[in-house]
gemmi code that builds the backbone of each chain (N, CA, C; Angstrom):
import gemmi

chains = {
    "A": [
        ("MET", (167.283, 54.920, 134.312), (167.181, 54.080, 134.996), (167.504, 52.749, 134.644)),
        ("GLU", (168.671, 51.819, 135.006), (168.925, 50.514, 134.524), (167.851, 50.061, 134.232)),
        ("LEU", (167.996, 48.858, 133.694), (167.418, 47.857, 133.219), (166.495, 47.291, 134.571)),
        ("LEU", (167.557, 46.742, 135.175), (167.374, 45.705, 136.129), (166.468, 46.833, 137.652)),
        ("GLU", (167.120, 47.975, 137.884), (166.418, 48.521, 138.493), (164.983, 48.929, 138.242)),
        ("ARG", (164.892, 48.904, 136.685), (163.691, 49.546, 136.726), (162.781, 48.244, 136.581)),
        ("PHE", (163.022, 47.242, 136.585), (162.629, 45.613, 136.793), (162.593, 45.764, 138.298)),
        ("ALA", (163.198, 46.084, 138.893), (163.009, 45.966, 140.660), (161.791, 46.775, 141.190)),
        ("ALA", (161.375, 47.728, 140.404), (160.207, 49.104, 140.583), (159.119, 48.308, 139.973)),
        ("GLY", (159.454, 47.471, 139.322), (158.157, 46.540, 139.002), (157.660, 46.757, 137.265)),
        ("ASP", (158.498, 47.798, 136.691), (158.114, 47.908, 135.328), (158.008, 46.734, 134.582)),
        ("LEU", (157.125, 46.895, 133.661), (156.648, 45.533, 132.823), (157.321, 45.698, 131.410)),
        ("GLU", (157.531, 46.934, 131.416), (158.415, 46.948, 129.592), (160.155, 46.059, 130.438)),
        ("ALA", (160.407, 46.818, 131.354), (161.664, 46.174, 131.828), (162.058, 44.591, 131.961)),
        ("PHE", (160.669, 43.981, 132.216), (160.465, 42.632, 132.614), (160.572, 42.254, 131.738)),
        ("GLU", (159.652, 42.869, 130.275), (159.769, 42.086, 129.144), (161.115, 42.114, 128.296)),
        ("SER", (161.634, 42.976, 128.555), (162.960, 42.863, 128.118), (163.958, 42.223, 128.642)),
        ("LEU", (163.972, 41.846, 129.924), (165.036, 40.589, 130.761), (163.925, 38.922, 130.089)),
        ("PHE", (163.226, 39.300, 129.783), (162.614, 37.961, 128.978), (162.981, 37.418, 128.283)),
        ("ARG", (162.920, 38.639, 127.374), (163.614, 38.088, 126.201), (164.953, 37.999, 125.808)),
        ("GLN", (165.809, 38.362, 126.957), (166.937, 38.330, 127.023), (167.029, 36.797, 127.522)),
        ("HIS", (166.596, 36.567, 128.640), (166.654, 34.818, 129.004), (165.958, 33.753, 129.010)),
        ("GLN", (164.920, 34.287, 127.930), (164.129, 32.683, 127.882), (164.725, 31.369, 127.052)),
        ("GLY", (165.513, 32.179, 126.352), (166.292, 31.012, 125.762), (167.006, 30.186, 126.447)),
        ("GLU", (167.924, 30.837, 127.703), (168.708, 30.471, 128.277), (167.874, 29.542, 129.467)),
        ("VAL", (167.212, 30.089, 129.587), (166.190, 29.653, 130.819), (165.442, 28.118, 130.529)),
        ("TYR", (165.038, 28.201, 129.155), (164.448, 26.601, 128.478), (165.620, 26.026, 128.640)),
        ("ARG", (166.911, 26.397, 127.885), (167.836, 25.240, 127.632), (168.278, 24.576, 129.099)),
        ("TRP", (168.198, 25.336, 130.244), (168.180, 24.873, 131.514), (167.739, 23.738, 131.830)),
        ("ILE", (166.307, 24.333, 131.921), (165.396, 23.267, 132.186), (164.967, 22.471, 131.707)),
        ("MET", (165.373, 22.363, 130.533), (165.175, 20.845, 129.487), (166.320, 19.976, 130.164)),
        ("ARG", (167.384, 20.406, 130.429), (168.678, 19.482, 131.085), (167.963, 18.706, 132.348)),
        ("ILE", (166.694, 19.622, 132.348), (166.394, 18.710, 133.934), (165.184, 18.206, 133.567)),
        ("VAL", (164.169, 18.591, 133.211), (163.555, 17.736, 132.718), (162.719, 16.936, 131.537)),
        ("ARG", (163.994, 17.561, 130.153), (164.310, 16.631, 129.064), (162.876, 16.369, 128.455)),
        ("ASN", (162.022, 17.455, 128.151), (161.127, 17.199, 127.620), (160.501, 18.756, 127.124)),
        ("PRO", (160.759, 18.986, 125.878), (160.197, 20.648, 124.968), (159.184, 21.139, 125.770)),
        ("ALA", (157.939, 20.656, 125.735), (156.619, 21.467, 125.934), (156.473, 21.305, 127.539)),
        ("THR", (157.126, 20.656, 128.112), (157.080, 20.689, 129.726), (158.064, 22.053, 129.749)),
        ("ALA", (158.878, 21.839, 129.625), (160.520, 22.773, 129.214), (159.969, 24.368, 129.002)),
        ("GLU", (158.650, 24.595, 128.208), (158.533, 25.689, 127.935), (157.483, 26.393, 128.707)),
        ("ASP", (156.179, 25.343, 129.374), (155.591, 25.190, 130.598), (156.403, 26.282, 131.606)),
        ("LEU", (157.410, 25.685, 131.831), (158.238, 25.854, 133.010), (159.114, 27.013, 132.716)),
        ("THR", (159.545, 27.515, 131.826), (160.325, 28.717, 131.258), (158.914, 29.815, 131.851)),
        ("VAL", (157.773, 30.030, 131.172), (156.660, 30.809, 131.861), (156.609, 30.805, 133.410)),
        ("GLU", (156.487, 29.579, 133.914), (156.332, 29.859, 135.031), (157.546, 30.247, 136.112)),
        ("THR", (158.598, 29.974, 135.492), (160.180, 30.727, 136.283), (159.789, 32.027, 136.192)),
        ("PHE", (159.556, 32.493, 134.781), (159.609, 34.608, 134.620), (158.519, 34.699, 135.463)),
        ("TRP", (157.211, 34.310, 135.725), (156.204, 34.302, 136.852), (156.855, 34.178, 138.039)),
        ("ARG", (157.390, 33.567, 138.135), (158.238, 33.676, 139.607), (158.950, 34.723, 140.418)),
        ("MET", (159.621, 34.718, 138.996), (160.589, 36.245, 138.911), (159.787, 37.664, 138.944)),
        ("TYR", (159.150, 37.734, 138.450), (158.011, 38.790, 138.175), (157.280, 38.839, 139.695)),
        ("ARG", (156.780, 37.955, 140.262), (156.035, 37.875, 141.760), (157.431, 38.534, 143.078)),
        ("ALA", (158.548, 38.019, 142.344), (159.572, 38.422, 143.309), (160.067, 39.783, 143.329)),
        ("HIS", (159.565, 40.692, 142.338), (160.716, 41.814, 141.392), (161.029, 42.558, 142.528)),
        ("ALA", (160.325, 42.832, 143.683), (160.618, 43.813, 144.734), (161.632, 42.924, 145.648)),
        ("ARG", (161.805, 41.688, 145.476), (162.701, 41.031, 146.330), (164.380, 41.263, 146.128)),
        ("PHE", (164.222, 41.483, 144.404), (165.054, 41.290, 144.084), (166.363, 42.675, 144.296)),
        ("ASP", (167.278, 42.768, 143.907), (168.434, 43.548, 144.752), (169.222, 43.867, 143.148)),
        ("PRO", (169.131, 45.243, 142.467), (169.978, 45.506, 141.573), (171.225, 45.655, 141.542)),
        ("ALA", (171.851, 45.770, 142.491), (173.146, 45.841, 143.186), (173.644, 44.468, 143.118)),
        ("LYS", (173.311, 43.747, 143.232), (174.116, 42.647, 143.364), (174.154, 41.704, 141.680)),
        ("GLY", (172.963, 42.203, 140.780), (173.154, 42.294, 139.528), (173.142, 41.253, 138.672)),
        ("ASN", (173.313, 40.157, 139.470), (173.567, 38.763, 138.568), (172.211, 38.042, 138.507)),
        ("CYS", (171.170, 38.661, 137.588), (170.141, 37.762, 137.153), (169.765, 36.598, 136.534)),
        ("GLY", (171.122, 36.192, 135.614), (171.232, 34.978, 135.207), (171.404, 33.852, 135.950)),
        ("ALA", (172.133, 33.981, 137.025), (172.245, 33.204, 138.115), (171.189, 32.990, 138.975)),
        ("TRP", (170.388, 34.147, 139.203), (168.953, 34.629, 140.128), (167.908, 33.466, 139.240)),
        ("LEU", (167.940, 33.687, 138.007), (166.899, 33.025, 137.213), (166.989, 31.773, 137.211)),
        ("ARG", (168.794, 30.946, 137.105), (168.980, 29.778, 137.028), (168.224, 29.121, 138.302)),
        ("ARG", (167.912, 29.736, 139.424), (168.231, 29.649, 140.453), (166.415, 28.698, 140.591)),
        ("ILE", (165.772, 30.110, 140.091), (164.250, 29.897, 140.511), (163.815, 28.839, 139.421)),
        ("ALA", (164.429, 28.451, 138.398), (164.034, 27.772, 137.272), (164.541, 26.570, 137.628)),
        ("THR", (165.113, 26.125, 138.559), (165.495, 24.580, 139.211), (164.970, 24.483, 140.176)),
        ("ASN", (164.365, 25.526, 140.798), (163.379, 24.772, 141.486), (161.687, 24.453, 141.286)),
        ("ALA", (161.652, 25.670, 140.329), (160.459, 25.295, 139.166), (160.725, 23.719, 138.715)),
        ("ALA", (161.476, 22.937, 137.890), (161.820, 22.045, 137.753), (161.770, 21.070, 138.614)),
        ("ILE", (162.356, 21.133, 139.676), (162.127, 20.192, 140.347), (160.572, 19.950, 141.469)),
        ("ASP", (159.836, 21.134, 141.324), (158.412, 20.921, 141.836), (157.889, 20.390, 140.774)),
        ("HIS", (158.487, 20.240, 139.585), (157.646, 19.690, 138.427), (157.690, 18.001, 138.796)),
        ("LEU", (159.281, 17.571, 138.823), (159.722, 16.423, 138.874), (158.835, 15.729, 140.344)),
        ("ARG", (158.576, 16.870, 141.353), (157.899, 15.787, 142.727), (156.032, 15.240, 142.079)),
        ("ARG", (155.927, 16.849, 141.607), (154.495, 16.364, 140.643), (154.635, 15.058, 140.102)),
        ("ALA", (155.204, 15.099, 138.786), (155.147, 13.968, 137.889), (155.468, 12.480, 138.462)),
        ("ARG", (156.508, 12.665, 139.693), (156.962, 11.347, 140.226), (155.647, 10.635, 140.991)),
        ("ARG", (154.486, 11.754, 141.762), (153.187, 11.323, 141.834), (152.063, 10.784, 141.037)),
        ("GLU", (152.217, 11.156, 139.778), (151.534, 11.569, 138.591), (151.353, 10.285, 137.441)),
        ("ILE", (153.200, 10.001, 137.128), (153.283, 8.760, 136.002), (154.589, 7.880, 136.992)),
        ("SER", (154.394, 6.715, 136.031), (155.398, 5.595, 136.530), (156.692, 6.097, 135.878)),
        ("LEU", (156.914, 6.418, 135.061), (158.252, 6.795, 134.048), (158.437, 8.200, 133.697)),
        ("PRO", (159.725, 8.223, 133.707), (159.390, 10.179, 133.582), (159.714, 10.221, 132.006)),
        ("ASP", (159.328, 11.578, 131.789), (159.316, 11.854, 130.225), (161.371, 11.945, 129.801)),
        ("ASP", (161.120, 11.686, 128.425), (162.511, 11.664, 128.084), (162.387, 11.992, 126.626)),
        ("PHE", (162.407, 13.162, 126.301), (162.588, 13.483, 125.097), (163.565, 13.061, 124.157)),
        ("ALA", (164.622, 13.230, 124.706), (166.427, 12.789, 123.753), (166.183, 11.272, 123.714)),
        ("ALA", (166.152, 10.817, 124.921), (166.368, 9.228, 124.761), (164.498, 8.743, 123.852)),
        ("GLU", (163.760, 8.819, 123.646), (162.299, 8.483, 122.831), (162.876, 8.708, 121.478)),
        ("ALA", (163.450, 10.098, 121.600), (164.080, 10.101, 119.809), (164.655, 9.360, 119.312)),
        ("ARG", (165.742, 8.242, 120.254), (166.349, 7.673, 119.486), (165.992, 6.178, 119.480)),
        ("GLN", (164.820, 5.843, 120.242), (164.172, 4.815, 120.002), (164.839, 3.562, 119.564)),
        ("PRO", (165.554, 3.056, 120.740), (166.683, 1.817, 120.944), (165.585, 0.936, 120.680)),
        ("PRO", (166.296, -0.309, 119.636), (165.650, -1.559, 119.705), (166.256, -2.532, 120.667)),
        ("GLY", (164.744, -3.735, 120.904), (165.260, -4.972, 121.705), (165.536, -4.558, 123.421)),
        ("GLU", (167.106, -4.877, 123.330), (167.925, -5.126, 124.561), (167.684, -3.835, 125.093)),
        ("GLN", (168.219, -2.985, 124.142), (168.865, -1.300, 124.422), (167.380, -0.966, 125.125)),
        ("PHE", (166.202, -1.117, 124.490), (164.902, -0.495, 124.772), (164.659, -0.853, 126.235)),
        ("GLU", (164.693, -2.292, 126.540), (164.871, -2.505, 127.760), (165.627, -2.120, 129.050)),
        ("LEU", (166.560, -1.453, 128.585), (167.844, -1.486, 129.504), (167.434, 0.395, 129.884)),
        ("ARG", (167.354, 0.842, 128.556), (167.072, 2.284, 128.924), (165.618, 2.262, 129.865)),
        ("ARG", (164.863, 1.531, 129.716), (163.093, 1.432, 130.649), (163.550, 1.342, 132.099)),
        ("GLU", (165.162, 0.288, 132.007), (165.237, -0.040, 133.889), (165.854, 1.082, 133.915)),
        ("ILE", (166.583, 1.957, 133.288), (167.856, 3.738, 133.540), (166.700, 4.121, 134.105)),
        ("LEU", (165.562, 4.131, 133.050), (164.074, 5.360, 133.717), (163.442, 5.000, 135.071)),
        ("ARG", (163.340, 3.714, 135.066), (162.689, 3.333, 136.459), (163.643, 4.113, 137.661)),
        ("ALA", (165.058, 3.513, 137.177), (165.980, 3.437, 138.305), (166.033, 5.196, 138.948)),
        ("MET", (165.898, 6.004, 137.484), (165.947, 7.237, 138.061), (164.928, 7.619, 138.625)),
        ("ASN", (164.018, 7.478, 138.259), (162.539, 7.467, 139.045), (162.350, 7.330, 140.651)),
        ("ARG", (163.139, 6.422, 140.661), (163.069, 6.174, 142.368), (164.095, 7.149, 143.083)),
        ("LEU", (164.542, 7.707, 142.128), (165.475, 8.810, 143.299), (164.848, 10.546, 143.892)),
        ("SER", (165.015, 10.633, 144.575), (164.173, 11.981, 145.197), (164.425, 12.970, 143.853)),
        ("PRO", (163.298, 14.001, 143.283), (163.424, 15.164, 142.295), (164.956, 15.633, 142.920)),
        ("ARG", (165.456, 15.927, 143.778), (166.977, 16.921, 144.083), (167.779, 15.885, 143.918)),
        ("VAL", (168.006, 14.943, 143.994), (169.055, 14.143, 143.869), (169.052, 13.563, 142.045)),
        ("ARG", (167.598, 13.310, 141.862), (167.712, 13.041, 140.144), (168.100, 14.812, 139.570)),
        ("ALA", (167.166, 15.439, 139.412), (168.343, 16.834, 138.827), (169.824, 16.278, 139.114)),
        ("VAL", (170.746, 16.658, 140.008), (171.499, 16.341, 140.477), (172.575, 15.864, 139.309)),
        ("ILE", (171.976, 14.458, 139.153), (172.647, 13.130, 138.451), (172.338, 13.626, 137.540)),
        ("LEU", (171.177, 14.196, 136.780), (171.193, 14.445, 135.072), (172.211, 15.291, 134.804)),
        ("LEU", (172.240, 16.621, 135.653), (173.410, 17.545, 135.618), (174.335, 17.518, 135.347)),
        ("ALA", (174.760, 16.693, 136.602), (176.346, 16.019, 136.391), (176.786, 15.256, 135.381)),
        ("LEU", (176.468, 14.404, 135.448), (176.628, 12.786, 134.685), (176.150, 12.788, 133.525)),
        ("VAL", (174.367, 13.041, 133.081), (174.223, 13.134, 131.775), (174.751, 14.418, 130.744)),
        ("GLU", (174.589, 15.700, 131.688), (174.839, 17.117, 131.117), (176.127, 17.266, 131.246)),
        ("GLU", (176.581, 16.694, 131.862), (178.398, 17.541, 132.583), (178.247, 18.784, 132.693)),
        ("GLU", (177.623, 18.994, 133.867), (177.417, 20.711, 133.536), (178.494, 20.970, 135.288)),
        ("PRO", (179.171, 21.457, 135.227), (180.510, 21.733, 136.621), (179.552, 21.656, 137.828)),
        ("TYR", (180.260, 20.964, 138.805), (179.400, 21.302, 139.904), (179.071, 22.726, 140.368)),
        ("GLU", (179.887, 23.526, 140.309), (180.140, 24.809, 141.090), (178.733, 25.363, 140.187)),
        ("ARG", (178.722, 25.048, 138.857), (177.108, 25.584, 138.395), (176.050, 25.158, 138.871)),
        ("ILE", (176.239, 23.609, 139.158), (174.978, 22.909, 139.450), (174.655, 23.823, 141.518)),
        ("ALA", (175.922, 23.836, 142.056), (175.988, 24.541, 143.114), (175.000, 25.697, 143.571)),
        ("GLN", (174.985, 26.251, 142.522), (174.898, 28.054, 142.577), (173.213, 27.534, 142.142)),
        ("ALA", (173.143, 26.880, 141.009), (171.465, 26.890, 140.953), (170.778, 26.260, 141.895)),
        ("LEU", (171.648, 25.229, 142.808), (170.213, 24.667, 143.894), (170.415, 25.280, 145.420)),
        ("GLY", (171.674, 26.134, 145.339), (171.502, 27.428, 146.710), (172.400, 26.151, 147.719)),
        ("ILE", (173.298, 25.255, 147.116), (174.074, 24.430, 148.141), (175.568, 24.411, 147.945)),
        ("SER", (176.214, 24.076, 148.800), (177.538, 23.907, 148.625), (178.216, 22.970, 147.280)),
        ("GLU", (179.196, 22.778, 146.948), (179.766, 21.767, 145.931), (179.942, 20.860, 146.384)),
        ("ASN", (180.592, 20.649, 148.327), (180.551, 19.779, 148.575), (178.899, 18.750, 148.533)),
        ("ALA", (178.000, 19.531, 148.642), (176.759, 18.600, 149.012), (176.169, 17.941, 147.594)),
        ("VAL", (176.368, 19.207, 146.753), (176.645, 18.624, 145.524), (177.429, 17.297, 145.109)),
        ("LYS", (178.562, 16.896, 145.396), (178.974, 15.854, 145.467), (178.440, 14.806, 146.168)),
        ("VAL", (178.055, 14.958, 147.388), (177.324, 13.684, 147.715), (175.924, 13.487, 147.373)),
        ("ARG", (175.218, 14.275, 147.174), (174.055, 13.925, 146.186), (174.159, 13.304, 144.775)),
        ("VAL", (175.530, 13.351, 144.335), (175.826, 12.659, 142.843), (176.545, 11.098, 143.548)),
        ("PHE", (177.596, 11.274, 144.822), (177.689, 9.641, 145.314), (176.147, 9.223, 146.030)),
        ("ARG", (175.295, 9.633, 146.484), (174.131, 8.932, 147.002), (173.474, 8.510, 145.512)),
        ("GLY", (173.105, 9.459, 144.953), (172.494, 8.957, 143.549), (172.916, 7.806, 143.099)),
        ("VAL", (174.365, 7.673, 142.662), (175.236, 6.612, 142.136), (174.786, 5.952, 142.906)),
        ("ARG", (174.874, 5.578, 143.887), (174.897, 4.676, 144.652), (172.917, 3.568, 144.736)),
        ("ILE", (172.337, 4.665, 145.247), (170.559, 4.016, 144.682), (170.543, 3.537, 143.504)),
        ("LEU", (171.292, 4.409, 142.446), (170.975, 3.686, 140.930), (171.419, 2.599, 140.916)),
        ("ARG", (173.109, 2.546, 141.177), (173.541, 1.208, 141.235), (173.051, -0.081, 141.609)),
        ("LYS", (172.139, -0.002, 142.698), (171.447, -0.957, 143.828), (170.258, -1.392, 142.683)),
        ("THR", (169.606, -0.291, 142.334), (168.471, -0.982, 141.313), (168.591, -1.228, 140.574)),
        ("LEU", (169.453, -1.093, 139.914), (170.188, -1.401, 137.867), (170.522, -2.792, 138.597)),
        ("VAL", (171.302, -3.084, 139.410), (171.593, -4.453, 139.930), (170.746, -5.816, 140.560)),
        ("GLN", (169.674, -4.831, 140.853), (168.285, -5.290, 141.307), (167.338, -6.170, 140.322)),
        ("ALA", (167.244, -5.285, 138.890), (166.784, -5.353, 138.101), (167.536, -6.219, 137.231)),
        ("GLY", (168.940, -6.831, 137.643), (169.573, -7.488, 136.632), (170.574, -6.892, 135.806)),
        ("VAL", (170.755, -5.400, 135.685), (171.938, -4.756, 134.804), (172.745, -4.550, 135.711)),
        ("TYR", (174.248, -4.545, 135.212), (175.267, -4.469, 136.142), (176.212, -3.722, 135.570)),
        ("PRO", (175.815, -1.989, 136.054), (176.858, -0.968, 135.227), (178.306, -1.124, 135.824)),
    ],
    "B": [
        ("MET", (182.826, 4.897, 147.513), (182.578, 4.644, 145.979), (183.831, 5.339, 145.315)),
        ("LYS", (184.326, 4.439, 144.381), (185.367, 4.626, 143.593), (184.868, 5.428, 142.047)),
        ("GLU", (185.872, 6.233, 141.777), (185.933, 7.033, 140.626), (184.988, 6.344, 139.728)),
        ("PRO", (186.208, 5.068, 139.098), (185.601, 4.266, 137.771), (184.017, 3.645, 137.972)),
        ("GLU", (183.245, 3.416, 139.051), (182.277, 3.074, 139.573), (181.445, 4.363, 138.819)),
        ("ILE", (181.603, 5.579, 139.436), (180.771, 6.588, 138.854), (181.025, 6.858, 137.113)),
        ("ASP", (182.212, 6.784, 136.752), (182.214, 6.738, 135.393), (181.452, 5.690, 134.539)),
        ("ASP", (181.641, 4.421, 135.090), (180.620, 3.161, 134.317), (179.288, 3.843, 134.303)),
        ("LEU", (178.499, 4.220, 135.731), (177.283, 4.290, 135.451), (177.386, 5.721, 134.644)),
        ("LYS", (177.518, 6.721, 134.788), (178.077, 7.737, 133.514), (178.072, 7.353, 132.588)),
        ("LYS", (178.594, 6.595, 131.651), (178.471, 6.164, 130.311), (177.364, 5.012, 129.909)),
        ("LEU", (176.536, 4.466, 131.221), (175.593, 3.661, 131.035), (174.230, 4.838, 130.466)),
        ("LEU", (174.505, 5.943, 131.969), (173.072, 6.876, 131.426), (173.415, 7.555, 129.950)),
        ("LYS", (174.878, 8.042, 129.857), (174.385, 8.732, 128.823), (174.611, 8.293, 127.375)),
        ("GLU", (174.510, 6.810, 127.375), (173.963, 6.196, 126.480), (172.399, 5.854, 126.067)),
        ("SER", (171.911, 5.190, 127.487), (170.684, 5.262, 127.097), (169.460, 6.983, 127.376)),
        ("LEU", (170.318, 8.027, 128.047), (169.601, 9.082, 128.167), (170.345, 10.347, 127.731)),
        ("LEU", (170.128, 10.625, 126.282), (171.232, 11.191, 125.385), (171.188, 13.001, 126.506)),
        ("PRO", (172.291, 13.883, 126.015), (172.207, 14.609, 126.577), (171.619, 15.635, 125.727)),
        ("VAL", (170.788, 16.695, 126.635), (169.971, 17.588, 125.537), (170.386, 18.752, 125.663)),
        ("ARG", (171.846, 19.110, 125.820), (172.645, 20.137, 125.639), (172.035, 21.210, 124.310)),
        ("GLY", (171.768, 20.731, 123.108), (171.360, 21.551, 122.235), (170.236, 21.876, 122.145)),
        ("SER", (169.351, 21.265, 122.589), (168.089, 21.700, 122.494), (168.010, 23.248, 122.556)),
        ("GLU", (166.999, 23.712, 121.498), (166.858, 25.533, 121.524), (165.354, 25.334, 121.513)),
        ("LEU", (165.155, 26.638, 122.226), (163.748, 27.343, 122.152), (163.779, 27.498, 120.461)),
        ("GLU", (162.204, 27.030, 120.287), (161.974, 27.137, 118.604), (160.699, 28.379, 118.700)),
        ("ARG", (160.122, 28.910, 119.893), (159.301, 29.854, 119.734), (159.294, 31.124, 121.110)),
        ("ASP", (159.068, 32.110, 120.218), (159.117, 33.040, 121.279), (157.952, 32.944, 122.193)),
        ("LEU", (158.424, 33.187, 123.958), (157.468, 32.655, 124.778), (156.486, 33.666, 125.532)),
        ("TRP", (156.904, 34.926, 124.860), (156.500, 36.142, 125.437), (154.801, 35.936, 125.363)),
        ("PRO", (153.727, 35.751, 124.219), (152.939, 36.010, 124.234), (152.127, 34.683, 125.558)),
        ("ALA", (152.943, 33.423, 125.563), (152.465, 32.830, 126.968), (152.483, 33.378, 128.217)),
        ("MET", (153.380, 34.804, 128.352), (153.499, 34.964, 129.357), (152.401, 35.612, 129.458)),
        ("LEU", (152.188, 36.623, 128.713), (151.243, 37.823, 128.821), (149.972, 37.273, 129.102)),
        ("HIS", (149.818, 35.630, 128.549), (148.412, 34.819, 128.630), (148.395, 34.614, 129.833)),
        ("ARG", (150.025, 33.970, 130.779), (149.572, 34.250, 132.456), (149.582, 34.937, 133.307)),
        ("PHE", (149.475, 36.356, 132.836), (149.448, 37.390, 133.254), (148.092, 38.045, 133.085)),
        ("ASP", (147.555, 37.395, 132.535), (145.871, 37.582, 132.334), (145.240, 36.532, 132.757)),
        ("GLN", (145.810, 35.339, 132.889), (145.036, 34.255, 133.554), (144.827, 35.181, 135.163)),
        ("ARG", (145.893, 35.528, 135.500), (146.324, 35.647, 137.203), (145.440, 36.995, 137.480)),
        ("THR", (145.157, 37.582, 136.668), (144.806, 39.088, 137.121), (143.311, 39.117, 137.403)),
        ("PHE", (142.761, 39.567, 138.957), (141.387, 39.173, 139.439), (140.652, 39.757, 138.355)),
        ("ARG", (139.609, 39.627, 137.870), (138.585, 39.866, 137.207), (137.309, 39.275, 137.874)),
        ("VAL", (136.222, 40.303, 137.985), (135.178, 39.500, 138.315), (134.032, 39.705, 136.940)),
        ("PRO", (133.496, 38.387, 136.813), (132.498, 38.481, 135.628), (131.636, 39.492, 135.818)),
        ("TRP", (130.453, 39.825, 134.597), (129.755, 40.817, 134.952), (128.435, 40.282, 135.443)),
        ("TRP", (128.289, 38.627, 135.558), (126.991, 38.019, 135.895), (126.814, 38.457, 137.642)),
        ("ASP", (128.337, 38.337, 137.933), (128.854, 38.536, 139.553), (128.026, 39.900, 140.063)),
        ("TRP", (128.354, 41.210, 138.883), (127.995, 42.232, 139.514), (126.627, 42.471, 139.511)),
        ("THR", (125.994, 41.876, 138.988), (124.600, 41.503, 138.391), (123.251, 41.046, 139.604)),
        ("LEU", (124.310, 40.297, 139.866), (123.786, 39.559, 140.591), (123.820, 39.955, 142.502)),
        ("LEU", (125.263, 40.865, 142.346), (125.261, 41.900, 143.823), (124.570, 42.886, 143.765)),
        ("ALA", (124.258, 43.555, 142.409), (123.138, 44.331, 141.993), (121.698, 44.575, 142.954)),
        ("ALA", (121.668, 43.135, 141.894), (120.362, 42.419, 142.787), (119.834, 42.146, 144.240)),
        ("ALA", (121.117, 41.745, 144.733), (120.906, 41.403, 146.254), (120.918, 43.205, 147.075)),
        ("ALA", (121.602, 43.491, 146.825), (121.878, 45.151, 147.175), (120.185, 45.774, 147.201)),
        ("GLY", (119.857, 45.292, 146.100), (118.119, 46.263, 145.545), (117.477, 45.527, 146.854)),
        ("LEU", (117.646, 44.414, 146.609), (116.615, 43.141, 147.524), (116.902, 43.963, 148.985)),
        ("LEU", (117.645, 44.045, 149.523), (118.080, 44.066, 151.075), (117.403, 45.809, 151.304)),
        ("PHE", (117.725, 47.073, 150.183), (117.466, 48.246, 150.018), (115.751, 48.195, 150.003)),
        ("PHE", (115.434, 47.462, 149.202), (113.456, 47.922, 149.124), (113.345, 47.137, 150.202)),
        ("PHE", (113.534, 45.502, 150.355), (112.613, 44.922, 151.701), (113.612, 44.829, 153.101)),
        ("PRO", (114.025, 45.404, 153.489), (114.801, 45.132, 154.505), (114.756, 44.468, 155.620)),
        ("GLY", (113.294, 44.484, 156.025), (112.907, 43.160, 156.549), (113.341, 41.850, 156.274)),
        ("ILE", (113.557, 41.381, 155.313), (114.406, 40.066, 155.283), (115.897, 40.213, 156.056)),
        ("ILE", (116.608, 41.505, 156.549), (117.672, 41.015, 156.956), (117.932, 40.435, 158.055)),
        ("PRO", (116.565, 40.491, 159.211), (117.144, 39.343, 160.685), (116.935, 38.448, 160.157)),
        ("ALA", (115.660, 38.147, 159.137), (115.579, 36.504, 158.784), (117.460, 35.825, 158.152)),
        ("LEU", (118.082, 36.615, 157.248), (118.738, 36.566, 156.560), (120.042, 36.046, 157.504)),
        ("LEU", (120.435, 37.102, 159.040), (120.934, 36.679, 159.691), (120.751, 35.766, 160.420)),
        ("TYR", (120.289, 35.413, 160.516), (119.272, 34.422, 161.219), (120.312, 32.886, 160.968)),
        ("HIS", (119.661, 33.051, 159.380), (120.191, 31.524, 158.487), (121.837, 31.758, 158.711)),
        ("LEU", (122.212, 32.556, 158.681), (123.954, 32.364, 158.384), (124.806, 32.130, 159.565)),
    ],
}
model = gemmi.Model(1)
for chain_id, residues in chains.items():
    chain = gemmi.Chain(chain_id)
    for i, (resn, *xyz) in enumerate(residues, 1):
        res = gemmi.Residue()
        res.name, res.seqid = resn, gemmi.SeqId(i, " ")
        for name, pos in zip(("N", "CA", "C"), xyz):
            atom = gemmi.Atom()
            atom.name, atom.element = name, gemmi.Element(name[0])
            atom.pos, atom.b_iso = gemmi.Position(*pos), 0.0
            res.add_atom(atom)
        chain.add_residue(res)
    model.add_chain(chain)
structure = gemmi.Structure()
structure.add_model(model)
structure.setup_entities()
């Protein structure tokens, strides 16, 4: 039996094979949205947990396990952003933390993080994927389960809110 | 909104929030996955079984307490 068929039937060994094949890819995708390695690791496990629970709904004939996983991962990451938004005032940002910009640059980054945190989690995920990580709209649309046009609308909406928030804070992009 | 406005903001965002495209997973997460399975598996602790056995024994040897118990439920 094919690996995907065995997984759909609930075979744990098949699940382990799929886990080992896709864990790196899922981690990288989540990292682009949450931008923190520890959180990305937790959410990778959460993604596969959701995948395992939904094994009976997976159709091996459709076959694209990677795309299905990316969609589950995106939802898990957005759920995290939603929780984090309620709990902390500024989002985690591993890449930006690592760079430690001095003085004025630090203030600028703080304002940008604050503005990003004002976006809804779904719009924030789209802005990070489309503008910072430069993922193609088609891939983002697949991961969110929406059309490319809807992605463009979210980008425009996000850019408008960010510009407005930054201008209010005295930053002119 | 014009494309240059998006490009300006994109440049600003990319300068402040570095892309994390190159980030790689540094450890195997399968042990963490197994731990997650263990956490979610429903297990009844041994002391719960002990309490259940004691309650069942009590009801068996002293059936007179059943109406009183039902009255208080």
